[in-house]
matplotlib code that plots the C-alpha trace (Angstrom):
import matplotlib.pyplot as plt

x = [-103.1, -106.0, -108.3, -112.0, -114.3, -116.9, -118.9, -122.4, -123.2, -126.7, -126.1, -124.8, -123.8, -122.0, -125.0, -125.7, -129.5, -131.1, -132.4, -135.9, -136.0, -136.6, -139.2, -141.0, -141.1, -142.6, -144.9, -146.2, -146.9, -148.6, -150.9, -151.7, -155.1, -156.2, -154.9, -156.9, -160.1, -159.6, -158.9, -161.9, -164.1, -162.7, -163.2, -166.4, -165.1, -164.5, -161.1, -161.0, -157.8, -158.4, -158.4, -155.3, -153.6, -154.5, -153.1, -149.9, -149.5, -150.2, -147.6, -145.0, -145.6, -145.5, -142.1, -140.9, -141.6, -139.6, -136.4, -138.2, -139.9, -136.6, -134.8, -137.7, -138.3, -135.2, -131.5, -129.0, -126.0, -122.6, -118.9, -119.5, -122.7, -122.8, -119.6, -118.9, -122.1, -121.4, -117.9, -119.4, -122.0, -119.2, -117.1, -119.9, -121.1, -117.6, -117.8, -120.9, -119.6, -122.5, -122.6, -123.0, -126.7, -128.1, -128.3, -130.9, -132.0, -135.7, -137.9, -139.5, -140.2, -141.0, -138.4, -134.8, -133.3, -134.7, -133.5, -135.9, -136.1, -137.1, -134.1, -130.9, -130.3, -131.4, -131.5, -130.8, -132.9, -132.1, -134.5, -133.3, -134.6, -132.3, -129.2, -127.2, -127.7, -125.6, -121.8, -119.9, -119.7, -123.5, -124.1, -122.0, -124.3, -127.4, -126.0, -124.8, -128.3, -130.0, -127.3, -127.9, -131.6, -130.6, -128.0, -130.3, -133.1, -135.4, -136.1, -137.7, -140.6, -140.5, -140.6, -143.9, -145.3, -144.2, -142.4, -141.5, -140.6, -143.5, -145.4, -148.8, -151.0, -152.5, -149.1, -147.7, -150.4, -150.0, -146.2, -144.9, -143.3, -141.1, -140.4, -139.1, -136.9, -135.2, -134.6, -132.5, -130.6, -130.0, -128.8, -126.2, -124.9, -124.9, -122.8, -120.3, -120.0, -119.4, -117.5, -118.7, -121.4, -121.6, -122.1, -124.8, -126.7, -126.4, -127.8, -130.7, -131.4, -131.3, -133.5, -136.0, -136.0, -134.5, -132.0, -133.0, -131.6, -128.1, -129.2, -130.6, -128.8, -128.3, -127.7, -130.9, -132.7, -131.5, -132.8, -136.3, -136.1, -136.3, -139.8, -140.9, -139.7, -141.3, -144.8, -145.7, -148.7, -146.4, -144.9, -148.2, -147.6, -144.5, -146.6, -148.7, -145.7, -143.5, -140.3, -138.9, -138.8, -135.6, -134.8, -134.9, -132.7, -130.1, -130.1, -129.8, -126.8, -125.1, -125.6, -124.3, -121.2, -120.2, -120.9, -117.9, -119.8, -119.3, -115.5, -115.5, -117.4, -115.6, -112.4, -114.1, -115.8, -112.5, -110.7, -113.6, -113.5, -109.9, -110.6, -112.6, -115.3, -114.2, -115.9, -117.9, -119.3, -120.7, -124.2, -124.3, -127.1, -127.5, -130.1, -133.0, -133.2, -136.1, -137.3, -137.3, -139.3, -141.7, -142.2, -142.8, -145.4, -147.1, -147.5, -148.8, -151.4, -152.5, -152.9, -155.1, -157.1, -157.8, -158.5, -160.2, -163.9, -163.1, -161.7, -165.3, -167.0, -170.4, -172.6, -176.2, -178.8, -182.4, -185.4, -185.5, -187.2, -189.4, -190.6, -191.4, -193.4, -195.4, -196.0, -197.4, -199.7, -201.1, -204.4, -204.3, -200.9, -201.1, -200.4, -197.8, -195.7, -195.8, -194.6, -191.7, -190.6, -190.9, -188.6, -185.9, -186.4, -185.7, -182.4, -183.5, -183.4, -180.6, -178.4, -174.7, -172.4, -168.7, -165.9, -164.5, -160.9, -160.3, -161.0, -158.9, -156.0, -156.6, -156.6, -153.3, -151.8, -152.8, -151.5, -148.0, -147.6, -148.6, -146.5, -143.4, -143.7, -144.2, -141.9, -140.1, -141.7, -144.9, -145.9, -144.6, -141.3, -140.9, -141.3, -139.0, -136.4, -136.4, -137.0, -137.3, -134.6, -133.3, -130.8, -128.0, -129.6, -129.7, -133.1, -136.9, -138.3, -141.3, -144.7, -143.5, -140.8, -143.1, -145.7, -143.0, -141.8, -145.1, -146.2, -142.9, -143.5, -146.9, -145.4, -142.6, -145.2, -147.4, -144.4, -143.2, -139.8, -140.5, -141.3, -137.8, -136.0, -137.8, -134.5, -132.4, -131.4, -132.1, -135.2, -135.7, -138.6, -136.2, -133.7, -136.4, -137.8, -134.3, -135.3, -133.9, -135.2, -132.5, -132.3, -130.7, -130.3, -127.6, -126.0, -125.2]
y = [29.6, 31.9, 32.4, 31.5, 34.4, 35.5, 37.5, 36.1, 35.0, 36.4, 40.0, 43.2, 44.1, 40.8, 38.7, 35.6, 36.2, 36.9, 40.4, 41.0, 37.9, 39.8, 42.1, 39.1, 37.5, 40.5, 41.2, 37.6, 38.0, 41.4, 39.9, 36.8, 38.1, 38.7, 35.3, 33.6, 35.4, 34.4, 30.8, 30.7, 32.0, 29.5, 26.5, 27.9, 27.8, 30.7, 30.4, 32.1, 33.4, 30.9, 28.0, 29.4, 29.7, 26.1, 24.9, 26.8, 25.2, 21.8, 22.3, 23.5, 20.5, 18.1, 19.5, 19.1, 15.4, 15.1, 13.9, 11.1, 10.0, 10.0, 8.0, 5.5, 5.1, 6.5, 5.5, 7.6, 8.6, 8.8, 8.1, 4.3, 4.3, 6.3, 7.9, 9.6, 11.5, 12.5, 13.7, 16.0, 17.4, 18.1, 19.9, 22.0, 22.8, 24.1, 26.3, 28.0, 27.9, 25.7, 22.8, 19.6, 18.8, 15.3, 13.3, 10.7, 8.5, 7.7, 6.0, 8.9, 8.6, 12.3, 14.5, 13.7, 15.8, 18.4, 20.3, 20.4, 21.9, 25.0, 25.0, 23.1, 20.3, 20.6, 17.6, 16.9, 14.0, 12.1, 9.8, 6.2, 6.1, 9.0, 9.0, 6.4, 8.1, 11.1, 11.5, 13.2, 16.6, 16.5, 15.6, 18.6, 20.9, 19.4, 19.4, 23.0, 24.0, 22.6, 24.0, 27.3, 27.1, 26.3, 29.1, 31.6, 30.8, 29.5, 26.1, 27.7, 28.6, 26.0, 23.2, 24.7, 24.9, 21.4, 19.2, 16.6, 18.9, 17.9, 20.5, 21.6, 23.4, 25.8, 26.6, 27.1, 29.7, 31.5, 31.5, 30.4, 33.7, 33.6, 29.9, 30.2, 33.1, 31.1, 28.2, 30.5, 31.6, 28.0, 27.1, 29.8, 28.4, 24.9, 26.1, 27.8, 24.6, 22.3, 24.7, 23.0, 24.4, 21.1, 19.1, 21.5, 21.1, 17.3, 17.4, 19.4, 17.1, 14.0, 15.5, 16.6, 13.4, 10.7, 8.3, 9.4, 12.8, 11.4, 10.8, 14.2, 16.7, 19.6, 22.1, 21.2, 21.3, 24.8, 25.8, 25.1, 28.3, 30.3, 28.9, 29.8, 33.4, 33.7, 32.8, 34.5, 32.3, 29.3, 30.8, 30.8, 27.3, 28.4, 31.0, 28.3, 26.2, 26.3, 25.6, 27.4, 25.7, 23.6, 25.5, 28.8, 27.4, 26.4, 29.8, 31.5, 29.4, 30.3, 34.0, 33.7, 31.7, 34.9, 37.2, 38.4, 37.3, 33.7, 34.0, 36.0, 33.4, 30.5, 31.7, 32.3, 28.9, 27.2, 28.9, 28.0, 24.4, 24.0, 25.3, 23.3, 25.1, 26.9, 25.9, 29.2, 28.3, 24.9, 25.0, 23.8, 23.2, 26.3, 27.8, 29.3, 33.1, 35.4, 35.5, 31.7, 31.4, 34.0, 32.4, 29.0, 30.5, 32.4, 29.2, 27.2, 29.9, 29.8, 26.0, 26.3, 29.2, 27.3, 23.9, 24.8, 25.5, 28.9, 30.1, 30.7, 27.3, 27.6, 24.9, 25.4, 24.3, 23.7, 21.5, 17.8, 17.0, 14.3, 16.7, 19.3, 16.8, 15.8, 19.4, 20.2, 17.2, 18.3, 20.2, 21.7, 23.4, 27.2, 28.4, 31.0, 28.2, 26.2, 29.2, 29.9, 26.2, 26.1, 29.1, 27.4, 24.1, 25.9, 27.2, 30.9, 31.0, 28.7, 29.6, 30.1, 28.7, 29.5, 28.3, 31.0, 32.1, 30.0, 26.8, 28.0, 28.5, 25.0, 23.5, 25.3, 24.0, 20.4, 20.8, 22.0, 19.7, 16.5, 17.2, 18.3, 15.3, 12.8, 14.1, 17.2, 19.6, 21.3, 22.0, 25.5, 24.3, 21.8, 24.6, 26.9, 24.2, 24.3, 21.6, 21.1, 19.0, 18.2, 20.7, 18.3, 17.5, 13.8, 13.0, 13.5, 15.5, 13.4, 14.4, 15.4, 17.7, 19.1, 20.0, 21.5, 23.6, 25.2, 25.6, 27.3, 29.5, 30.5, 31.3, 33.4, 35.5, 35.9, 36.9, 39.4, 37.7, 36.2, 39.6, 40.9, 38.0, 37.7, 38.1, 35.7, 32.4, 30.5, 31.7, 31.5, 29.0, 26.8, 26.8, 26.0, 23.1, 21.9, 22.1, 24.0, 25.2, 24.7, 25.4, 23.2, 19.5, 17.1, 16.2, 12.5]
z = [-25.0, -25.7, -22.6, -23.0, -23.8, -21.2, -23.8, -24.2, -27.8, -27.5, -26.2, -27.7, -31.2, -31.7, -30.9, -32.9, -32.6, -35.9, -36.4, -34.9, -32.7, -29.5, -31.1, -32.5, -29.1, -27.3, -30.3, -30.0, -26.3, -26.9, -29.6, -27.6, -26.3, -29.8, -30.9, -28.1, -29.1, -32.7, -31.9, -29.5, -32.3, -34.8, -32.5, -31.1, -27.5, -25.3, -23.6, -20.2, -18.6, -15.8, -18.3, -19.9, -16.5, -15.7, -19.1, -18.4, -15.0, -16.4, -19.1, -16.6, -14.3, -17.3, -18.3, -14.8, -15.0, -18.2, -16.5, -14.7, -18.0, -19.8, -17.0, -17.0, -20.7, -22.4, -22.7, -20.8, -22.9, -21.1, -21.7, -21.7, -23.8, -27.1, -25.8, -29.2, -28.8, -25.2, -26.1, -28.8, -26.3, -23.7, -26.2, -27.6, -24.1, -23.3, -26.4, -25.0, -21.4, -20.3, -17.9, -19.8, -20.1, -19.7, -23.0, -23.7, -26.6, -26.9, -29.5, -31.4, -35.1, -35.5, -33.7, -34.5, -31.6, -29.2, -26.2, -23.2, -19.7, -17.9, -15.7, -15.0, -15.6, -19.2, -21.5, -25.1, -26.5, -29.7, -31.6, -31.7, -35.3, -36.4, -34.2, -36.0, -39.4, -38.4, -38.9, -36.0, -37.8, -38.4, -34.8, -33.8, -35.8, -34.3, -30.7, -31.2, -32.3, -29.2, -26.9, -28.6, -27.7, -24.1, -23.8, -25.4, -22.9, -25.6, -24.1, -21.0, -23.3, -26.1, -23.5, -22.2, -25.7, -26.7, -24.1, -26.7, -29.6, -31.8, -33.9, -32.7, -35.2, -32.6, -31.1, -34.6, -35.3, -32.0, -31.7, -35.1, -36.0, -32.9, -33.2, -36.7, -35.7, -32.9, -35.3, -37.5, -34.5, -33.4, -36.9, -36.6, -33.3, -34.8, -37.8, -35.5, -33.4, -36.3, -38.6, -41.8, -44.0, -45.9, -42.7, -41.6, -44.9, -44.7, -41.1, -42.2, -45.1, -42.9, -40.2, -42.9, -45.1, -42.8, -44.5, -48.0, -47.2, -48.0, -51.6, -52.5, -54.6, -52.1, -55.0, -56.7, -53.4, -52.8, -56.2, -55.1, -53.1, -56.4, -57.1, -53.6, -54.0, -57.5, -56.1, -52.9, -52.2, -51.9, -48.8, -46.9, -45.6, -43.7, -41.8, -40.2, -39.2, -36.2, -38.2, -41.3, -44.7, -45.0, -48.1, -46.2, -43.5, -46.0, -47.6, -44.3, -43.4, -46.6, -45.8, -42.3, -43.4, -45.3, -42.3, -40.2, -37.1, -38.2, -38.3, -35.0, -33.0, -34.7, -33.1, -29.7, -29.6, -30.6, -27.7, -25.3, -26.4, -25.2, -21.7, -19.1, -17.2, -14.1, -10.8, -10.9, -14.3, -13.1, -11.7, -8.1, -5.7, -3.6, -1.3, -3.2, -3.4, -3.0, -6.6, -7.0, -3.8, -5.0, -8.4, -6.8, -4.4, -7.3, -9.3, -6.3, -5.5, -9.2, -8.9, -5.8, -7.2, -10.4, -8.8, -5.5, -5.4, -3.8, -7.1, -8.2, -8.6, -7.1, -5.6, -6.5, -4.0, -5.0, -4.0, -4.6, -8.0, -6.5, -3.8, -6.4, -8.4, -5.3, -4.3, -7.8, -7.6, -4.2, -4.8, -1.3, -1.7, -2.1, -5.6, -4.3, -2.7, -5.9, -7.9, -5.5, -5.5, -9.3, -9.6, -7.5, -9.4, -12.7, -11.3, -11.2, -7.4, -6.6, -3.7, -4.6, -2.0, -2.0, 0.1, 2.4, 2.6, 5.7, 3.8, 0.9, 3.2, 4.6, 1.1, 0.4, 3.6, 2.8, -0.8, 0.3, 3.2, 1.4, -1.7, 0.2, 2.5, -0.4, -3.1, -1.6, -4.1, -4.9, -8.6, -8.3, -6.9, -9.8, -12.3, -10.4, -10.0, -6.2, -3.6, 0.2, 1.8, 5.3, 6.7, 6.0, 2.5, 3.4, 1.9, 1.9, 4.8, 5.6, 6.9, 10.4, 9.1, 6.4, 9.1, 11.2, 8.3, 7.5, 11.1, 11.8, 8.7, 10.1, 13.5, 11.9, 10.0, 13.1, 15.2, 12.5, 12.4, 9.0, 7.4, 8.2, 6.6, 3.2, 1.3, 3.3, 1.6, 4.9, 6.6, 10.4, 10.1, 8.1, 10.9, 13.4, 11.3, 10.2, 6.5, 3.5, 0.2, -2.5, -6.2, -8.8, -8.7, -7.7, -11.0, -11.5]

ax = plt.figure().add_subplot(projection="3d")
ax.plot(x, y, z, "-o")
ax.set_aspect("equal")
plt.show()
């Protein structure tokens, strides 16, 4: 029996990524400041970096709540419920050497299927209004597509841009070039997973036109591409969308089906599908490393700096309006005093009062202690996929243990001990407080 391949489908000369995907991503990021200025001018609103940072944090936190929303309002797919779907997900995950993501069905009339998550466990979410319209080979194409997004690292970013998979006009303008590229890459993975060009085309037709997609003439539909190529102005609509035209997707799949890469990865995926994942390939809950800790801390500092008054919000202090009116009506009041008071009343002499760094540190301490005590995670921890647990990982730490954790952290830094243990997976203050910071989640 052929051994599973350890070669990544998205690296090296045999990569399944479409040409130019990485360049488009970095080009999009490099041009983002110009895009922000242009969008601000169009909508007559100046977007500050502080506001952008807040939006990013809010998006990351919103995505981190996705699993809870799905468990509360969606239908969990497993072996005993929609088992045929779960079996396809498991097989396709083995093809890509990925842990099986969570699978849900939700009521969404707009998005047939989407992969979401900024870290493990990821989730694939089907629309209840679409899922029963797909045959197994079509499901295999769609599931392979979303697993391709997960394996390529795309969902870490696409989930922030749209946590439910719905198109947003502003996002499409800012990131559309990259989003369209990764869709072509995902289509390639889907085709390799399902192994049928006809099934892939049918799946695209149904996701584009719902049930009526089964009645369309795929050949005639593909011919529409000739009209698009004949008239360049007709292609402008795609440039303002986050997904490619369906006709272009079908044409790209036909080209890839003739590419030697398709045959190469078809053999590799078939070999992978026959082999279960080794223990080392499964994502386990482990102690968080330095970079996860640092990323979580950076996000939490951003939250406090954006939300706390010390980030730059100023309290303006001036005279009471009623007192100003009474002063102006008093004929005995000196004119110089009236002028000074009038200046303050008009806002020109207001006193700017900020909150000092000590109060900012206190706000940060309250923020981390309360959130860790209540839910075991700060917003930064949610995004970084880490959480604070008891030393024996038995449950929530509570207010006493949370206070002990951060008081111990303070003592370790004051005592210099903490500075020499930054790269340890278990810090001295965690031993003292009987807490641990772990990455990953217990998979159930």
